[in-house]
C-alpha positions in Angstrom: -0.1 0.2 -0.3 1.5 3.4 -1.4 1.7 6.2 1.4 -0.7 9.4 0.6 1.7 12.6 1.0 -1.3 14.6 0.5 -2.4 13.5 4.4 0.2 15.0 6.0 -1.2 18.6 4.3 -2.7 20.4 6.7 -3.8 23.1 4.9 -6.9 21.8 3.4 -9.1 22.9 0.5 -12.7 23.6 0.3 -14.3 23.8 -3.0 -15.4 27.1 -4.0 -19.4 25.4 -4.3 -19.3 25.1 -0.3 -17.9 28.7 0.2 -20.7 31.5 0.9 -19.0 35.7 -0.4 -20.8 38.4 1.5 -21.2 42.4 1.5 -19.9 42.2 5.3 -16.6 39.9 4.7 -15.6 41.8 1.5 -15.7 44.8 3.7 -13.5 43.2 6.3 -11.3 41.8 4.0 -10.8 45.2 2.2 -9.7 47.2 5.5 -7.7 43.8 6.1 -5.6 44.2 3.4 -5.3 47.9 4.0 -4.4 47.5 7.5 -1.4 45.2 6.7 0.1 47.1 4.2 0.0 50.2 6.4 1.8 48.0 9.2 4.2 46.6 6.6 5.2 50.1 6.1 5.8 51.2 8.9 8.0 48.1 9.5 9.5 48.4 6.4 10.3 52.6 7.2 11.9 50.9 10.7 14.3 47.7 9.0 15.4 51.0 6.4 16.5 53.3 8.8 19.4 53.1 11.3 18.6 53.5 14.8 20.9 55.5 17.6 21.0 54.0 21.1 23.0 55.2 23.9 24.9 54.0 26.7 26.3 55.2 30.0 29.0 53.5 31.5 32.0 54.3 33.7 35.4 54.6 32.1 38.2 56.4 29.8 36.8 55.8 26.1 39.9 57.2 24.0 43.2 55.4 25.7 45.2 55.8 22.7 45.3 59.3 23.2 47.6 59.4 25.9 45.7 61.6 28.5 45.4 64.3 26.2 42.3 66.2 24.9 42.5 68.6 21.6 40.5 71.8 22.2 39.5 74.4 19.1 38.3 77.7 20.3 37.3 80.3 18.4 36.5 83.8 20.1 36.6 87.1 18.5 37.5 90.4 21.1 36.6 93.4 19.5 38.5 96.0 21.6 41.6 94.3 22.3 44.6 94.5 20.2 45.9 91.3 18.8 49.6 92.5 19.9 48.3 92.1 24.0 46.2 88.7 23.2 47.5 85.4 24.4 46.6 81.7 26.2 47.4 80.6 29.2 46.9 77.1 29.9 47.6 75.4 33.7 46.2 72.0 35.4 46.7 70.1 38.6 49.6 68.4 36.6 51.6 71.2 37.1 51.4 72.8 33.8 51.5 76.5 33.6 52.2 77.7 29.9 51.8 81.5 29.4 51.5 82.4 26.0 50.9 79.6 23.8 51.2 80.5 20.7 51.6 76.9 18.7 48.6 75.6 16.1 47.2 79.5 16.8 46.3 82.2 14.8 45.5 86.2 15.5 43.6 88.1 13.0 43.4 92.1 13.5 39.8 93.4 13.6 38.5 96.9 13.3 41.8 98.2 12.0 44.3 96.8 14.5 41.3 98.0 17.2 40.0 94.1 17.6 41.5 90.7 17.3 39.8 86.7 16.6 41.6 84.2 18.1 41.9 80.7 16.9 43.4 77.6 18.4 44.2 74.5 18.3 45.9 73.0 21.6 45.9 70.0 23.5 44.9 70.1 27.6 45.5 67.0 30.4 42.3 64.8 31.4 42.6 66.5 34.7 41.0 69.3 36.0 42.8 73.0 35.1 42.6 75.9 33.2 43.0 77.9 30.1 42.2 81.5 29.6 42.9 84.4 27.0 44.2 87.0 28.8 46.9 90.0 28.3 49.3 88.2 30.6 52.1 87.2 28.0 51.9 90.8 27.0 55.6 92.4 27.3 53.4 96.1 28.1 50.1 95.4 29.5 47.3 97.9 28.5 45.7 100.4 30.8 42.1 99.3 30.7 42.0 95.7 28.9 38.5 95.3 27.7 37.5 91.2 27.4 34.2 91.8 26.0 33.5 89.1 23.2 32.1 86.6 21.0 32.8 82.9 21.5 32.1 81.6 18.1 33.2 78.0 18.7 34.4 75.9 21.7 34.9 72.2 21.2 36.8 69.2 22.4 38.1 66.2 20.7 36.1 65.5 17.0 33.0 67.1 16.2 30.3 65.1 16.2 27.9 66.2 13.4 24.9 63.2 13.0 21.4 64.2 12.9 20.0 61.6 15.2 22.5 62.8 18.1 21.3 66.1 19.9 24.7 66.6 22.2 26.1 70.0 23.7 29.5 69.5 21.6 29.5 73.2 20.9 27.7 74.9 24.2 29.1 78.2 24.5 29.4 78.4 20.5 27.7 82.2 20.1 27.8 83.0 23.4 27.5 87.0 23.3 29.6 89.4 25.7 29.5 92.4 24.2 27.4 94.3 26.3 29.5 93.7 29.3 30.8 95.8 31.2 34.1 96.6 30.1 35.6 98.3 32.7 38.6 95.3 34.0 35.3 93.0 34.2 36.9 89.0 34.1 34.6 85.8 32.3 34.8 82.9 34.0 33.3 80.3 32.0 32.9 76.8 34.1 32.5 73.7 31.9 32.0 70.2 33.3 33.3 67.6 30.1 31.5 64.3 29.7 33.9 61.6 27.3 31.2 60.7 24.8 31.9 57.8 21.9 30.2 57.7 18.5 30.0 53.9 17.1 28.6 53.9 13.3 27.3 50.7 11.6 31.3 49.3 10.6 32.2 49.9 14.3 34.8 52.5 13.5 34.9 54.8 16.7 35.0 58.6 16.6 36.0 60.3 20.3 34.5 63.7 21.1 33.5 65.3 24.2 30.2 67.3 25.0 30.1 69.6 28.3 27.9 71.9 30.1 29.2 75.2 31.0 28.1 78.1 33.9 29.5 81.4 33.7 30.0 84.8 35.6 31.0 87.8 35.4 33.1 89.9 37.9 35.7 92.6 39.2 38.4 90.9 40.6 40.5 92.4 43.4 43.0 91.4 45.1 45.7 93.2 48.2 47.4 95.0 45.4 44.2 96.4 43.9 42.3 95.1 40.6 43.5 91.9 39.1 43.9 91.9 35.3 40.9 90.9 33.5 40.7 87.6 31.3 38.4 85.5 30.0 38.5 81.4 32.1 37.4 78.4 31.0 37.8 76.5 34.3 37.2 72.6 33.4 36.9 68.8 35.0 35.8 65.9 33.6 33.3 63.4 34.6 34.0 59.9 35.2 30.5 58.9 33.3 30.8 57.9 29.5 28.4 58.4 26.9 28.1 56.1 24.2 26.2 56.4 20.6 26.0 53.5 18.7 24.0 53.0 14.9 21.9 49.7 14.8 20.2 48.6 12.4 17.6 45.9 12.7 17.6 42.4 12.1 16.5 40.6 9.0 15.2 37.5 11.3 13.4 39.9 13.3 11.5 41.9 10.2 10.5 38.7 8.8 8.7 37.7 11.8 7.0 40.6 12.5 6.0 41.0 9.2 4.7 37.4 9.4 3.2 38.3 13.1 1.4 41.2 11.2 0.0 39.4 8.4 -1.3 35.8 10.6 -2.3 38.2 13.9 -4.4 40.4 11.0 -5.9 37.3 9.0 -6.6 35.6 12.6 -8.5 38.4 13.9 -10.3 39.5 10.9 -11.5 35.8 10.7 -13.3 36.1 14.3 -14.8 39.4 13.6 -16.2 38.2 10.4 -17.2 34.9 12.0 -18.6 36.6 14.6 -20.9 39.1 12.4 -22.2 36.1 9.8 -23.6 34.1 13.0 -25.0 36.8 14.5 -26.3 37.9 11.0 -27.5 34.2 10.4 -29.5 34.0 13.5 -31.0 37.3 13.2 -32.5 36.0 10.0 -33.4 33.3 11.7 -34.8 35.0 14.5 -36.8 36.6 11.9 -38.1 33.8 9.9 -39.6 32.4 12.9 -41.1 35.8 13.2 -42.6 35.2 10.1 -44.5 31.7 10.7 
């Protein structure tokens, strides 16, 4: 006796003459197809798009940097000559550098009365400060005016990704032109947060976000007023923020589509069966009333 493999068919077919089409079933079928199409397109959009997830952990992400952070500073001082503008750097490791000039450029403004300072330099990964001042000038001006506009201040590599809303240039655009020009100092207190961005190819970029608090004051000592400066005092957070690009795996997309199709058909079939049964029962009740 030959075994008939058709006996294993769990999807038995019903002859067409045993099926009954209804208007309700047609409406439910159309709505079912439209709903499945909507869910399919939604899942397809999510599958194609790149998702960015973030996580926090305690570590130094860029161990190959030699304990250094690259800084990019661009600041405009419209009322201070480039001859007296300088950059000073100091930190808790004993670094104290006055008049740092490496990788820096000063551009005269307003017929030499103002200056735009641009500099790229490195700082140690310890608390410290860097400041714009006239400390390195051979002759101090009588009334140094530290009113300024900060065009850019970033740490590490600049990350410009559409879906990453970070404070990588938190003081960029700060305008202190209306401040008191009479020997007023400006103090920016920065809390630097290490940041890592990892793309789909697992290539990592290292940057730093930061928060800022600012105050303006006139400093005094026992000898009188202290020469004003624009201070950037920084400290590092032990928490690292990591952004990772991810795409939905293919198996999850297929599983979701199967769930959508199967679930929609099942629910639509139950609804159609309930409506048909109720309609048939109502017709029988009506026929009973007539007779």
